[in-house]
Each structure stands twice: as C-alpha cells, then as structure tokens.
ZAMARGU-4260 file (C-alpha; in steps of 0.2 Angstrom, whole numbers, plus 5000, padded with zeros to 4 digits):
<rodrens>
0) 4896/4433/5330 | 4887/4450/5334 | 4889/4465/5322 | 4901/4479/5327 | 4898/4497/5328
5) 4911/4511/5330 | 4903/4527/5338 | 4912/4544/5335 | 4911/4555/5351 | 4905/4552/5368
10) 4892/4566/5371 | 4875/4562/5378 | 4867/4556/5361 | 4883/4545/5358 | 4882/4537/5376
15) 4863/4535/5374 | 4864/4526/5357 | 4879/4515/5364 | 4868/4509/5378 | 4853/4504/5367
20) 4864/4496/5354 | 4873/4486/5367 | 4857/4480/5374 | 4851/4475/5357 | 4866/4464/5355
25) 4879/4474/5345 | 4897/4475/5349 | 4899/4493/5353 | 4915/4504/5354 | 4915/4523/5357
30) 4930/4533/5351 | 4932/4550/5360 | 4945/4563/5354 | 4947/4571/5371 | 4954/4563/5386
35) 4937/4563/5396 | 4920/4557/5390 | 4905/4568/5390 | 4908/4579/5374 | 4902/4596/5378
40) 4896/4591/5395 | 4914/4589/5402 | 4920/4593/5420 | 4933/4606/5426 | 4940/4603/5444
45) 4953/4616/5450 | 4959/4620/5468 | 4943/4611/5476 | 4930/4620/5464 | 4920/4609/5453
50) 4913/4616/5436 | 4901/4609/5423 | 4910/4615/5408 | 4894/4614/5397 | 4876/4610/5401
55) 4871/4617/5418 | 4852/4615/5418 | 4842/4599/5423 | 4825/4600/5415 | 4813/4587/5410
60) 4817/4574/5423 | 4805/4562/5416 | 4817/4560/5401 | 4832/4555/5411 | 4821/4544/5422
65) 4814/4534/5406 | 4831/4532/5399 | 4838/4523/5414 | 4821/4514/5416 | 4823/4506/5398
70) 4838/4497/5406 | 4829/4492/5422 | 4838/4506/5432 | 4833/4523/5440 | 4842/4539/5441
75) 4843/4536/5460 | 4854/4520/5456 | 4867/4533/5450 | 4865/4551/5458 | 4855/4561/5470
80) 4842/4573/5462 | 4836/4588/5471 | 4823/4600/5466 | 4829/4618/5466 | 4818/4630/5476
85) 4818/4643/5470 | 4821/4637/5453 | 4830/4653/5447 | 4830/4672/5448 | 4829/4685/5435
90) 4837/4702/5437 | 4830/4716/5427 | 4836/4734/5429 | 4824/4739/5442 | 4818/4723/5451
95) 4820/4704/5452 | 4808/4690/5448 | 4810/4675/5458 | 4803/4659/5450 | 4797/4647/5464
100) 4797/4628/5463 | 4778/4626/5460 | 4764/4635/5451 | 4756/4644/5466 | 4772/4653/5470
105) 4774/4657/5452 | 4757/4664/5450 | 4759/4674/5466 | 4775/4682/5458 | 4766/4685/5441
110) 4752/4694/5451 | 4765/4705/5460 | 4771/4711/5443 | 4755/4712/5434 | 4738/4711/5442
115) 4727/4698/5434 | 4741/4689/5425 | 4740/4673/5435 | 4724/4667/5426 | 4731/4668/5408
120) 4747/4661/5415 | 4738/4645/5422 | 4729/4643/5405 | 4745/4645/5395 | 4754/4632/5406
125) 4739/4620/5404 | 4741/4622/5385 | 4760/4619/5387 | 4757/4604/5397 | 4745/4597/5382
130) 4760/4602/5370 | 4773/4593/5381 | 4763/4577/5381 | 4761/4577/5363 | 4779/4582/5360
135) 4787/4570/5372 | 4776/4555/5369 | 4773/4557/5350 | 4783/4569/5340 | 4801/4568/5347
140) 4800/4549/5347 | 4799/4550/5327 | 4816/4548/5317 | 4812/4563/5306 | 4811/4553/5290
145) 4794/4559/5284 | 4782/4574/5286 | 4768/4561/5289 | 4777/4558/5306 | 4769/4574/5312
150) 4751/4569/5307 | 4743/4561/5322 | 4725/4563/5329 | 4733/4574/5343 | 4743/4586/5331
155) 4731/4587/5317 | 4720/4599/5328 | 4735/4609/5333 | 4743/4611/5316 | 4741/4630/5317
160) 4753/4631/5331 | 4767/4626/5320 | 4764/4641/5310 | 4761/4653/5324 | 4777/4659/5334
165) 4779/4657/5353 | 4782/4676/5354 | 4765/4680/5346 | 4756/4668/5358 | 4764/4676/5373
170) 4762/4693/5368 | 4743/4691/5365 | 4741/4685/5383 | 4754/4696/5393 | 4758/4715/5391
175) 4772/4717/5404 | 4788/4716/5396 | 4797/4708/5410 | 4784/4694/5411 | 4785/4692/5392
180) 4804/4690/5394 | 4802/4678/5408 | 4790/4667/5397 | 4801/4668/5381 | 4817/4663/5390
185) 4814/4644/5390 | 4814/4642/5371 | 4831/4650/5370 | 4836/4632/5374 | 4830/4628/5357
190) 4843/4639/5349 | 4832/4652/5341 | 4823/4668/5343 | 4806/4667/5351 | 4799/4676/5336
195) 4806/4662/5324 | 4801/4648/5336 | 4784/4638/5333 | 4771/4641/5347 | 4770/4623/5349
200) 4787/4623/5358 | 4778/4631/5373 | 4780/4615/5380 | 4797/4621/5386 | 4787/4633/5397
205) 4779/4618/5405 | 4795/4609/5407 | 4800/4625/5416 | 4785/4630/5427 | 4777/4613/5427
210) 4791/4600/5430 | 4804/4612/5439 | 4823/4614/5439 | 4833/4601/5447 | 4851/4598/5451
215) 4861/4582/5452 | 4872/4582/5467 | 4890/4584/5461 | 4885/4593/5445 | 4878/4588/5428
220) 4894/4577/5425 | 4886/4565/5437 | 4875/4560/5422 | 4889/4557/5411 | 4897/4546/5424
225) 4881/4537/5426 | 4878/4534/5407 | 4897/4529/5405 | 4895/4516/5419 | 4879/4509/5412
230) 4887/4508/5394 | 4902/4499/5401 | 4891/4487/5411 | 4882/4483/5395 | 4898/4479/5386
235) 4902/4495/5378 | 4921/4498/5375 | 4925/4517/5378 | 4941/4524/5370 | 4947/4541/5375
240) 4962/4551/5366 | 4955/4544/5350 | 4953/4556/5336 | 4944/4549/5321 | 4953/4556/5306
245) 4942/4548/5292 | 4928/4537/5289 | 4932/4523/5278 | 4920/4517/5264 | 4920/4504/5251
250) 4906/4501/5238 | 4896/4516/5246 | 4896/4507/5263 | 4905/4513/5279 | 4917/4499/5284
255) 4927/4508/5298 | 4936/4523/5304 | 4954/4528/5304 | 4962/4534/5321 | 4980/4539/5322
260) 4984/4532/5305 | 4976/4515/5310 | 4960/4508/5302 | 4947/4501/5314 | 4935/4491/5304
265) 4917/4489/5309 | 4900/4484/5301 | 4892/4501/5305 | 4898/4518/5310 | 4888/4530/5321
270) 4893/4548/5323 | 4888/4558/5338 | 4901/4572/5334 | 4897/4588/5325 | 4887/4583/5309
275) 4896/4595/5298 | 4913/4589/5304 | 4908/4571/5302 | 4904/4574/5284 | 4921/4582/5281
280) 4928/4564/5287 | 4920/4558/5271 | 4926/4560/5252 | 4916/4574/5244 | 4906/4563/5234
285) 4899/4555/5249 | 4893/4570/5258 | 4875/4573/5259 | 4875/4592/5262 | 4885/4606/5254
290) 4894/4620/5262 | 4881/4631/5255 | 4867/4621/5264 | 4876/4623/5281 | 4879/4642/5277
295) 4860/4644/5275 | 4856/4635/5292 | 4851/4645/5307 | 4863/4639/5321 | 4860/4641/5339
300) 4872/4653/5348 | 4890/4650/5353 | 4894/4656/5371 | 4908/4665/5380 | 4910/4655/5396
305) 4919/4660/5412 | 4923/4648/5426 | 4927/4658/5442 | 4932/4652/5459 | 4927/4665/5473
310) 4936/4666/5490 | 4919/4670/5499 | 4900/4665/5498 | 4891/4678/5488 | 4874/4687/5493
315) 4857/4689/5485 | 4860/4675/5472 | 4853/4658/5468 | 4859/4643/5460 | 4853/4650/5443
320) 4852/4668/5439 | 4848/4677/5423 | 4853/4695/5420 | 4840/4703/5409 | 4844/4720/5414
325) 4847/4725/5396 | 4836/4724/5380 | 4831/4706/5375 | 4827/4710/5358 | 4843/4719/5354
330) 4854/4705/5360 | 4844/4693/5350 | 4846/4703/5334 | 4865/4704/5338 | 4865/4685/5338
335) 4854/4680/5324 | 4850/4695/5312 | 4866/4705/5312 | 4879/4694/5320 | 4892/4704/5331
340) 4898/4705/5348 | 4883/4712/5359 | 4884/4730/5364 | 4874/4726/5380 | 4874/4707/5383
345) 4861/4698/5392 | 4870/4685/5403 | 4868/4670/5414 | 4877/4664/5430 | 4876/4647/5439
350) 4882/4646/5457 | 4880/4627/5460 | 4888/4629/5477 | 4873/4639/5483 | 4864/4622/5485
355) 4878/4609/5484 | 4892/4612/5495 | 4902/4598/5487 | 4906/4610/5472 | 4917/4622/5481
360) 4928/4623/5496 | 4921/4629/5513 | 4916/4646/5513 | 4919/4648/5494 | 4908/4650/5478
365) 4909/4641/5461 | 4903/4653/5448 | 4899/4649/5430 | 4896/4664/5418 | 4889/4663/5401
370) 4885/4676/5388 | 4876/4670/5372 | 4885/4676/5356 | 4883/4673/5338 | 4894/4658/5331
375) 4908/4662/5320 | 4914/4679/5329 | 4931/4684/5331 | 4938/4677/5347 | 4953/4685/5356
380) 4959/4686/5374 | 4956/4705/5373 | 4937/4702/5369 | 4936/4689/5383 | 4943/4702/5395
385) 4932/4716/5389 | 4916/4706/5391 | 4921/4699/5408 | 4923/4717/5414 | 4907/4721/5408
390) 4897/4707/5416 | 4906/4707/5432 | 4903/4727/5434 | 4884/4724/5431 | 4884/4708/5442
395) 4891/4719/5456 | 4879/4733/5453 | 4863/4722/5452 | 4868/4711/5467 | 4875/4726/5478
400) 4891/4718/5482 | 4909/4719/5478 | 4917/4703/5472 | 4932/4707/5460 | 4944/4706/5475
405) 4938/4689/5480 | 4942/4680/5463 | 4954/4667/5465 | 4955/4661/5447 | 4946/4663/5430
410) 4946/4651/5416 | 4937/4655/5399 | 4930/4646/5385 | 4923/4653/5368 | 4922/4651/5350
415) 4939/4645/5346 | 4938/4632/5360 | 4921/4625/5354 | 4930/4623/5337 | 4946/4615/5343
420) 4939/4604/5357 | 4922/4598/5348 | 4924/4602/5330 | 4910/4613/5332 | 4903/4622/5316
425) 4908/4640/5318 | 4910/4637/5336 | 4891/4634/5340 | 4887/4629/5357 | 4870/4621/5356
430) 4868/4614/5337 | 4856/4619/5325 | 4840/4630/5330 | 4823/4623/5331 | 4814/4635/5319
435) 4799/4631/5309 | 4810/4626/5294 | 4822/4616/5304 | 4811/4605/5314 | 4807/4586/5314
440) 4809/4579/5296 | 4817/4596/5290 | 4833/4593/5300 | 4848/4583/5294 | 4844/4565/5293
445) 4849/4551/5306 | 4854/4540/5291 | 4866/4544/5278 | 4858/4546/5260 | 4873/4542/5251
450) 4883/4530/5263 | 4875/4514/5269 | 4880/4509/5287 | 4883/4527/5292 | 4872/4535/5304
455) 4871/4552/5314 | 4865/4557/5331 | 4865/4573/5342 | 4859/4591/5342 | 4861/4594/5323
460) 4849/4581/5319 | 4833/4575/5327 | 4825/4580/5339 | 4836/4595/5342 | 4847/4604/5354
465) 4847/4601/5373 | 4852/4587/5385 | 4835/4578/5385 | 4833/4578/5366 | 4851/4571/5365
470) 4845/4556/5375 | 4830/4554/5364 | 4841/4556/5348 | 4852/4541/5354 | 4838/4530/5356
475) 4830/4535/5339 | 4845/4531/5330 | 4848/4515/5339 | 4830/4509/5334 | 4834/4515/5316
480) 4850/4505/5315 | 4840/4490/5322 | 4827/4492/5309 | 4838/4494/5294 | 4854/4483/5299
485) 4846/4467/5305
</rodrens>
C-alpha cells in the first residue's frame, strides 16, 4: 500500500509538490482552508470582470515549461501563452520609459534616455544571462541543506557577486537615475531593497529583458487550474474549506492533521502554508524557530491592492504599468528601514484587458492597483480610501485622463486580509526576502529538524519568493521526501 501524504495549502508550491509526489507513487491529499485552490493566486470574478487576486507577472516561462515537461505535458496543453509587446511602461514624473519585447528595442530606449548606455546594458544583460543559467540550472535546484551546495566550478569564480549588491553593480555602469530605477526594479520581486540584494540576482534582469513578459490568456489563475487538473489526473485528492487546526505528532513524528476537530492520519505531513503559521500548529517543544527568530528576519513587503472595474477603455496605458514618479529610495526606506505608511508611494497597475479581451466586458477595463507597504502596518478602511485617492489622482495626472467617474466598483485587499485569508506572518505578501543572510541554506529548512515526517515548501523556504521559485520549491521538497522517506 502506498504511503499517505497530507499537504496543507494549495498554492503553487503545494500543487507542484503534490504532482511530483503523486507521480512517485504516494497517496496525496491537499487540504485548503479557503473555498478555492491557488493560495495567494486566487481569482475574483465580478460583473463580467476577471481579476487575478495575487501574482500578475508571468516571467521565466522556461520554469513553467519544465514543470509540465516533467509530466510529459506542455503549458500549451492547458493554456495559451502570449508574449507582451511592449512588456511594460514606467511612468516617471517627466517622461515615460517603454520596455519593448526584445533587446534591440530596449537598447534604443536606453540610448534615448542616456546616450551610450546601450553598450553597458548589453554587457550587463549578458552577465545576467550567465547568472541565470547558473542559478536556474545549479543553485535553485539545491534543497538548502548545506553551504557546500553553493560551491560549484561555476559559482566559485563568482563568489564575490554574493557579497556585492545589485545596486552597487548597476550604479557603477549607469548614471541616469531613471535607468537605475528601471534596472533595480526586477529584484523587488525578491522582496528586498536592491542595496541589500546580492549582485548575483541580476539574473532577474535577464528574466525581464532577455526572456520577456508573458500573459496566460484568461489570467494567472489559468496556471492554478492547469496544475490542479494535472494533480487530479495524477490521483491527488483536493479538499477545499478544510482548515488545518493542528499537526498531530507521536514520538517526535508527524502522524496526521486535525481538521474541524477530526484527525486525518497520514505517514507524512507537508505544509505549503505560511511557515511561521505552520509551526504554531505544533506544540512549542516541536517548533524549530522562536518568535524572536521570525522578528529578526527581513520579510518581503505586504501590499495594498485594489481591484477596479472601469466602464470605458483607458488611454495611454499598457498591460503592466509602473508609476515611479516619486522617490524610489524614500519608499524603500518606509518599507524596510522605518516601517510606516509611505508618504509618496510608488505603485503598479495591471490592466490585463488591454491585451486579453476575455478579462473585461466589451468596452470596459479591468484594473489591478498595487502599493507595496511594510508588513505589520495598521490597516483600516480610512487608510485604504486615503491611499486609493492618492494613486488615482496621480494616475489621472500622469496619463492625462479622467477615470474616477468611470469606476463601476472597487474591492480592496491589504494586511488584515493577508493574515485572515492566508495566515500570513504580519500580513506579508511575498514571503521572506532573499537578502545575503537569507539566501539558500540560510533560509528556513524544507525538513523539520524536530519532527520526523514533517516538511515545508513555499516562499519562506528555498529557493524564495515568486511563482517560478514556488514551482521549484515543490519539486525540491518532493525529492527530499523521496530521499528520506523511502
């Protein structure tokens, strides 16, 4: 009889792990507290408008393709993938930078802003591609067990790049502040300030400029649906509305979980839920990390999100839009150094209906607005309204159009919701940041050190924040379970 595994949560990492474990012959059941699968990547459908509640950027298409290839499938078996052209716009206070869908266009745009900048850009992206190849094919495929995982013939010559920052590398090559902000932007997906992120993570710039920005028709939730379908085809049982209240242990081994007062026994427990929350489901003696430990970690930002239905098509916007018309460094300090609501926030707006007409009624626009903020902040309706007014006024000014009277409805999501919906530590949106001291083997472990048969996956463990790393995290923990629990 095959061994049984209970998986807590149904986000990308949990779905990924479930597929690999089912393929390996385990009897796998997923337990999701909410009424739909996907974890933070859920979907909102209202009055004909479709919103991705969480992730909205599709980068690193090769990672998604490799995942489905591992099961004899392709992304095209499940969803249509389109490359965005242009990839995105960045609105500064006095001009707009448009990032095209290939390097020649991007170099032309850089030259327009700063003459002579295309040459160092090509060299920087070539180096970033080298880092990408090493990171994706070597480093991120390691389970974070030992520092020696980082020592390979490829990485040994680049060890200095783990101790320099991405910010210092970029600022050595470029002087124009707009180009600096453009190049520092991708590492924000890793959840830390560019000045705290190792320069090796420039591979995110290759993911951006080299591989491009894509969109699955119907939205990011199509990936969740695809992975859920694959998991069920492999024999995984998915249970929604199943809130796990406790992890049951016996003789220092996980033997099951409690849901609604009922014990579900299993040979192995794997949690794709928030790592900190998962440990609170254990008796104190079985927790690996203290509250002090979590307090001292650098967490990725939380977010104030707005989902807005507009009664008309909007002008002078693209699918992805970044509003960097205020000071980049000041906002970063208000997230990481002196946590507080930002005085002049940067923000991001996603209009998927610009390129995908299925996501809004005819003649309308689906708008997703995001302000990155520090985790753990006070979250009130009044603050949400205040910041919605701030960004809508700036949006109207920068795009030179009136949109307020065309708002049909608005939904919001912030710190309190991240806590209540996802049990997220301090309401963070992206997990634990990938800083120098929180990279690879320095992150919380995939395998519990105190409870046998208990494993973790997701953005607080290896490799780190983001959708592609979550797919890889699921694969890593599945391999570790196969190795240890045979």
